[in-house]
N, C-alpha and C positions, 0 to 999 in steps of 0.2 A: 500411570502405566503408559508406555508408548506402544500403541497398537501397530500391527504389521499390515500396512496398506500400500507399500511401495517397495521397490528393490532396495532403496536407501534404508527404510525401516528395518527390513529383514537383515541387511548387512550389519546394521548397528546392533541388532539383537544377537546375531551370531558372534559378533565381536565381543559383546558383553559376556556371553556364555563361555567362549573360549578363554577369555581373560580370567574368569572366575573358576573355570574347570578346564585346565590345560589338556586333560585327556581327550577333549573334543578337537583339538587343533589338527592332529593327523587325519581325522575324518573330514575336516574342512578342506585340507589339501587334496585328499583323495576324491572328494565329491565334486570339486570344481564349483561352477556356478549353481546356486540353489534357486529353483524357480519359486516365485511367489504363489502361483496356482490360485489366483484370485477367483472367488465365486461371487455372484450377485448377493448383495446384502438383502436382508428382509425376507419376505414370504417366498419369493422365487428361489432364493438360495436354499431355504429349508426344504422346499419341494425337490430341488435338485439332489440334496443329500438323501432324502427319503427314497427317491427314485433309484439311487445307486446302491442301496443296501443289498449286500450279499449277491451282487451280480458284477460282471465285468464293467469297466469304464465304457467300453464301446457299446455294450447293451444298454447301459444307463443313459448314455447320450442319445441313442436311437429312440428310446421310450420318451425321454424328455422332449425331443424334437417333435415327435408325433403329438404329444400333449399340447405343445406350443402351437403347432399347426392347427389343431382342432379348436383351441380356445382363443387364438389370436394373441392374447396376453394372459400370462399366468398370474392371477390375483386370487385372493380369497373369494371374491364375488364371482369370478368366471368359473372357478372350480365348483362353487356352490350351485351355479346354474347348470352345470353339466351333469348329465345322468351317469349312473354307474356304467352303463353300456359304452359311453364315450371313453371313460377311463380304462375299461377292459380292452377296448379296441386299440388304445394307445400302448397297451402292454402291461398294465398294472395288475398285480395279483390281488386277490380278495383282502389279505391282511394289509397290503399297502393302500388299497382304496379306503379301508377303515381308518388308517393313519392320516391320509389326506383329508378325510371328512373331519377328523378330530382337530387337525390344525386349522382347517378352514373355519370350523365353528368357533374355535378359540379366538381366532383373529377377528371374526365378525363381531363376537361378543365383547371384544376389548380385553380379552384375557391373555393375549399373546403380544406383548410389547417387546419386540426384538431389539429396539433401540435401547430400552432400559437395561437390557442385559449387560451393556457395556459399562454400566456403573457398578456392576457386581463383581465379586471375586470369582475366580474360575469355578470353585466348588458351588457357590451360590447360583451362578448362571446355569451350570449343569443341572442342578436340582430343580431349578425353575422350569427348564425345558422338559425335564423328565416327568413333570406332573401331567403332561399331555399324553394320553393313551397312545401307545405305539412308538413313542420316542424313548429310546434307551440311552445309556451313557455314550455308546459309540457315536450314534447319530448326533447327540447334543455336542459332543467334543469336536467332531468333524465340522459341524456348522460353525461353532465358535472359533475354530482355528482358521478355516479357509474362507468363511463368509464375513464373520465379524472381525477377523484379524486379531483375536485375543492373543496376547503375548505369553500366556502362562497355561497352556493346555497340552496335555500329553495323553493320547488315546492308547493306554497301556494294553488294551485287549486286541489291538491291531496286530495281525499275524506278521505282516511285513516288518513292523517295528521290532517285534520279538525276534524274528529271524535276523534282522540287521544287527541287533545287539549281540546275537550269537556269533555272527560273522566278524563283526568289528572288534570284539574283545575276546575272540577265540574261546568262547564258553563251550562246555561239554554239551549243553542242550539249550533250547530256547527258554528264556525265563518265563515263568508263569505270570499271568496277568497281575496277580497280587504282588509278586516279587518285583516285577518291573515298575509297578506303580510306586512301590516304596523307594526303589532306586531313583525314580524321576522326581520324587519330592525334594531330593537334595539339589536338584537343578533349578528349582523355583527361584526367581520369577521369570526364568528364560526357558521354560519347558517347551514352548512352541518352537523355539529355535533348535532345541535338541531333537525334537521330533522331525523337523524338516531336514536337519542334517542327516539323521539316521535313514530317512526315506531316500534322500539323495545318494547316500552311500550304498544302500540296498540296490538302487537302480544301476549303479556302476558295477557292483559285483554280479548282478544278474545279467548284465550286458557282456560279461566275459572278461572284464578288465581285471588283471592281476593286481591286487592291492594287499599289502602286508597287514594283517590284523594289528590293532593297536596293542 
């Protein structure tokens, strides 16, 4: 598998997707340049994704910044050394603190080998991350897509992706998670490129640009 870790990698993946599935070519033209949106690999990247669960990007960035300022460096060891009061002061809710403790404990115990996930299929990697309490499919998928650069991930539960599908293909309603996951299976092994294209198309539409649905 060719992982997505540069603009060149992403362009190659999108080209492969549109060649195999021409339905995406109009989205490619409408979306323009698609950003890589690279996150830190490893523990820091996973903490970033957990931080951003169910809140805005701006709020997640602020909380993560306060955590980094408090700890100096975000590692399993510095999180373990910090009390819950430090995490609360940074802005973490009680459920997110429990998730941070779970991933910190797994990392220190040697049960969280994020590099090894790159040797697994998308489904195996997601299942492996979801064994850690507090990490669900969305968190696992977003980490694998934006931090690990996995080429075959599609977070079908993401509302923006569902809405982008509705807008792009003039559907009567947003596809349900199960339906969208079944659709995305046909785009393997370039599901990450499909997700990135749909997010980029969504940003164009939400920005007010008039784009004819495919």
